[in-house]
C-alpha positions in Angstrom: 7.5 -0.5 -1.2 10.4 1.6 -2.5 13.7 0.4 -4.0 16.4 2.9 -4.9 19.5 1.6 -6.8 22.7 3.5 -7.5 20.9 6.9 -7.5 22.9 9.9 -8.7 22.0 13.5 -8.9 24.5 16.0 -10.3 24.0 19.7 -10.8 26.0 21.6 -13.5 28.2 24.5 -12.4 28.0 27.3 -15.0 30.3 30.3 -15.4 30.8 33.1 -17.8 28.6 35.1 -20.2 27.4 32.0 -22.1 26.9 29.8 -19.0 29.6 27.4 -19.9 29.6 24.2 -17.8 32.8 24.1 -15.8 32.0 21.3 -13.4 29.3 19.4 -11.5 28.0 19.3 -7.9 27.8 15.7 -7.0 24.9 16.0 -4.6 24.0 12.3 -4.6 26.6 9.9 -5.7 25.5 6.2 -6.0 22.9 5.8 -3.2 21.0 2.6 -2.8 18.3 1.6 -0.2 14.9 0.0 0.2 11.9 0.9 2.3 9.3 -1.7 3.2 5.6 -1.1 3.8 5.0 0.5 7.2 8.8 1.0 7.8 10.7 4.2 8.7 14.1 4.6 7.2 16.1 7.4 8.9 18.6 9.3 6.6 21.1 11.3 8.6 24.2 13.4 8.1 25.7 16.9 8.2 24.0 19.8 6.4 24.9 19.7 2.7 25.5 15.9 2.5 22.7 15.4 0.0 19.9 14.1 2.2 17.2 16.5 0.9 18.3 15.9 -2.7 17.8 12.2 -2.2 14.3 12.8 -0.9 13.3 15.1 -3.7 14.8 12.9 -6.4 13.1 9.8 -5.1 9.8 11.7 -5.5 10.8 12.8 -9.0 10.6 16.4 -8.0 14.2 16.4 -9.4 15.1 14.3 -12.4 17.9 11.8 -11.5 21.2 11.8 -13.3 21.6 8.0 -13.1 20.3 5.0 -11.2 16.8 3.6 -10.8 13.7 4.3 -8.6 11.1 1.5 -8.2 7.7 1.7 -6.5 6.3 -1.7 -5.8 8.5 -3.0 -8.6 7.5 -0.4 -11.2 10.4 1.7 -12.5 9.5 5.4 -12.4 13.0 6.7 -13.1 12.3 8.0 -16.6 8.5 8.4 -16.6 7.1 11.7 -17.9 4.7 13.9 -16.0 1.6 12.2 -17.4 2.9 8.7 -16.5 4.0 9.8 -13.1 0.5 11.1 -12.1 -0.8 7.9 -10.4 2.5 7.6 -8.5 2.2 11.2 -7.3 -0.8 10.1 -5.3 1.1 7.4 -3.6 4.1 9.5 -2.5 4.0 12.8 -0.7 6.4 15.1 1.2 6.5 17.2 4.3 8.9 20.1 3.9 11.3 21.4 6.5 10.0 25.0 6.7 6.3 24.9 7.5 5.8 28.5 6.5 7.6 28.9 3.1 6.1 25.6 1.9 2.5 27.0 2.2 1.1 29.5 -0.2 0.3 32.7 1.9 -2.5 33.7 -0.5 -4.5 30.4 0.0 -6.7 29.6 2.9 -5.9 26.5 4.9 -8.9 24.6 3.4 -7.6 25.4 -0.1 -4.1 24.3 0.7 -5.1 20.9 2.1 -7.9 20.4 -0.5 -5.9 21.4 -3.5 -4.6 17.9 -4.3 -8.1 16.5 -4.0 -9.2 18.8 -6.8 -6.1 18.3 -8.9 -6.5 14.5 -8.9 -10.3 14.6 -9.2 -10.9 12.9 -5.9 -13.4 15.3 -4.4 -14.9 18.7 -5.0 -17.4 21.1 -3.5 -19.1 20.1 -0.2 -17.5 16.7 -0.2 -14.0 18.2 -0.6 -14.6 20.6 2.3 -15.9 17.8 4.5 -12.8 15.7 3.8 -10.5 18.6 4.6 -12.4 19.2 7.9 -11.9 15.5 8.8 -8.2 15.8 8.0 -8.0 18.9 10.2 -9.5 17.0 13.1 -7.1 14.0 12.6 -4.0 16.2 12.8 -5.2 18.2 15.7 -6.5 21.3 14.1 -10.0 22.8 14.5 -12.7 23.0 11.9 -13.2 26.7 12.6 -9.6 27.3 11.3 -10.5 26.1 7.7 -10.7 29.6 6.3 -7.6 31.0 8.1 -4.4 31.8 6.2 -0.9 30.4 7.0 0.2 33.5 8.9 -2.7 33.0 11.4 -1.3 29.6 12.5 1.6 29.0 14.9 4.7 27.1 13.7 3.5 23.8 15.0 0.0 24.3 13.6 1.5 25.1 10.2 3.4 21.8 10.2 0.2 20.0 11.1 -1.3 21.7 8.1 1.5 20.4 6.0 0.9 16.9 7.4 -2.8 17.1 6.6 -1.9 18.1 3.0 0.4 15.2 2.7 -2.3 12.8 4.0 -5.1 14.1 1.7 -4.5 11.5 -1.1 -4.0 8.5 1.3 -0.3 8.0 0.3 1.8 5.0 1.0 5.1 6.8 1.4 5.8 10.2 2.9 9.2 11.8 2.7 9.7 13.8 5.9 12.4 16.4 5.2 13.5 17.5 8.6 9.8 18.2 9.6 10.6 19.2 13.2 13.9 21.0 13.0 12.2 24.5 12.8 10.0 23.8 15.8 10.3 24.3 19.5 11.3 21.2 21.5 7.9 20.7 23.1 6.1 21.1 19.7 8.7 18.7 18.1 7.5 16.0 20.5 3.8 16.6 19.6 4.5 16.4 15.8 6.7 13.3 16.2 4.0 11.5 18.2 1.4 12.5 15.5 3.6 11.0 12.8 4.0 7.8 14.7 0.2 7.6 15.4 -0.5 8.2 11.7 1.9 5.5 10.7 0.3 3.0 13.0 -3.2 3.9 11.8 -2.6 4.1 8.0 0.4 1.8 7.6 2.6 4.6 6.2 6.2 4.2 5.1 8.5 7.1 6.0 11.8 8.3 4.6 12.7 10.5 7.6 15.5 13.0 6.8 17.1 14.6 9.8 20.3 15.7 11.5 18.9 15.3 15.0 20.0 11.8 16.0 17.8 11.6 19.1 14.7 12.1 16.8 16.0 9.5 14.4 16.6 7.0 17.1 13.1 7.4 18.4 11.3 7.1 15.1 13.4 4.9 12.7 13.5 1.2 12.1 16.7 1.4 10.1 19.2 4.2 9.6 21.4 5.2 6.7 24.3 7.6 7.4 25.3 9.9 4.5 28.5 11.8 3.9 29.2 13.9 0.8 26.6 12.2 -1.3 27.3 8.6 -0.3 25.9 6.3 2.3 28.8 5.2 4.6 26.9 3.1 7.1 23.6 1.3 7.0 22.1 -0.7 9.9 19.0 -1.2 12.1 18.4 1.4 14.7 19.7 -0.5 17.7 22.8 -1.7 16.0 23.8 1.7 14.7 23.4 3.5 18.0 25.0 0.8 20.1 27.7 -0.4 17.8 28.6 2.2 15.1 31.5 1.1 12.9 32.3 4.0 10.6 34.4 6.8 12.1 32.0 9.4 10.8 29.0 7.7 12.5 31.1 7.5 15.7 31.7 11.2 15.5 28.1 12.1 14.9 27.0 10.0 17.9 29.7 11.4 20.1 28.4 14.9 19.3 24.9 14.2 20.7 24.5 15.9 24.1 23.7 13.6 27.0 21.3 15.1 29.6 23.3 13.8 32.5 26.2 15.9 33.9 27.6 13.0 35.9 28.1 10.9 32.9 31.6 11.3 31.5 32.0 10.7 27.8 34.9 10.9 25.4 34.1 13.4 22.7 35.5 12.8 19.2 35.8 16.2 17.5 36.0 16.3 13.7 38.7 18.5 12.3 38.3 20.6 9.1 35.2 21.3 7.0 33.2 19.1 4.7 35.0 19.0 1.3 33.4 20.7 -1.7 31.0 18.4 -3.6 32.5 19.9 -6.8 36.1 19.0 -6.1 35.7 15.8 -4.0 38.7 14.1 -2.4 40.1 11.0 -4.0 39.5 7.6 -2.4 37.3 7.7 0.7 35.6 11.1 0.8 36.0 11.1 4.6 39.8 10.6 4.7 40.5 14.4 5.0 38.8 14.4 8.4 39.3 10.8 9.6 41.8 10.2 12.5 42.4 6.7 11.2 43.0 7.4 7.5 45.6 5.3 5.8 47.3 5.5 2.3 44.6 3.1 1.1 41.9 5.4 2.2 43.4 8.3 0.2 43.8 6.3 -3.0 40.9 3.7 -3.1 37.2 4.3 -2.7 35.6 2.0 -0.2 32.4 0.1 -1.1 29.5 -0.7 1.2 30.1 -4.2 2.5 28.2 -6.4 5.0 30.0 -6.9 8.3 27.0 -8.5 10.0 23.4 -9.3 9.0 21.7 -6.1 8.0 24.8 -4.0 8.9 26.8 -2.5 6.0 29.8 -0.1 6.3 31.9 1.6 3.6 35.3 1.7 5.4 38.6 0.0 4.6 39.3 -0.5 8.3 36.2 -2.7 8.9 
């Protein structure tokens, strides 16, 4: 359904009175992946690694610096707003913050039904009936149609965002950490809702998160990002049972285990994530990797297959 090849997104750094460009933030640096119909691809990594930028660039909310984005084989990388219009209906997004992503001056019915009017799908009574049906499907009540965002709880606001994303019957939804701002009990409800909707409508998800437990529960395949690059790619079971990149191992070792009797060796990462403006030479992870060699410091590793469906960007694998 979606094919992304060598995607890059760089943001200029400007300084001085005249805004002279002094460098670039390499937010996304050569990312490639595919998503099949009805599949969930989990995209994980530390905050600031470029996950959200990937999602927004894939949807063309941000213009890519380089690379290609194909939807069912059609290249949408350089299309203008008019040419993108039919593809907007096929791809939607659920934002991380369920409050700031909703217009506080619009009623819930207007928020969910706005896209129906923009794309000329429905208007008047038909539009309100379709919005009411969407409310019921995501677990909201019809008598809440005229409420405003501040009158909903956090979990209800995220359900409102899901209803808005579903309004045009999309094929792909980018879920940008959709449960990270919610309580644990509400997280489970929203995750179950997303899974039910996927089974019902055959949706494809790009699920962006830093909570590995959620990713393990939802995803079919998982891509691990570090400083703008994918460092490991595998199906869910393989990645969680047999991680090969040192960064993936460290991420999994940091996940708390709800069993006090189970001893586990923790692998703490030293140092901070390097600046995406002044990136380290060679492997970007070598400044924090306990296994780094001279080759890691000098030569950039490429993603290579070490088993069927399992790719790793590491000189030691």
